[in-house]
N, C-alpha and C positions, 0 to 999 in steps of 0.2 A: 576496557572498552567492550561494549556489547556489539556483537556482529554475527551474521549468519555464517555457517560453516561452508566448506568447499562444496561445489556442485549444487548450490541452491538455485532455484528457478526465480527469474525476475520477470514480472508482468508489468507492461507499460500501458496505462489506460490512455487510449487515443482521445484527442480533443482536450478541451479545457475543463478543469474541475474547480468548483468553488473552494477556494483555499480557507474559507471560514469553517469548513467541515472538520470535525475532530475524529477520534478513533471510531466512534459508533457510525458516523456517516460514511467514512472511507471504507470501513469493513463491509457496510451494506452495499456500497458500489462494487467492491471486489466480488461479492457474492452474486449480485443481480446482473451487473453489466459484464463482468469478466467471466462469470460462471465458474468461479473457483472458491474453495473454502478458505476463508481468511486465516484460519488456524492451521493451514497445511504446512507452514514453515517457509513458504515462498515470500519474496519481497514484492510488494505492490508499489509502483511508482505512479504518482499523479502530478501533473503540471498545471500551473496557473494559467489564466487567460492570456497574460502578456508573454508567457514563456520564460519569465525571469525567476520563478519560484517553483520549487519541487518539494513534494512531501513523499516520504517513504513509510510504508506500513509493514511491520514485520512481527510475527508471533514467535517469541523465544522459548515457548514451552510453559511459561508461567504467566505471561501477560503480553500485551502489545507494546511495541516500541514504535514511536512516531518521530 
């Protein structure tokens, strides 16, 4: 199983996110809205409009995991 190590930071994007966005769109949100580098090793969490869906974006050192 792929997962972040201990002590990893988790950032939650406030508000609703368009769940049609993929890796490129979510990494752009992390950089522009959250003001964080998407490749920093942190986990970025985005929730859908209804609140019943969640997407996590994580850089594992070789590529993104969504």
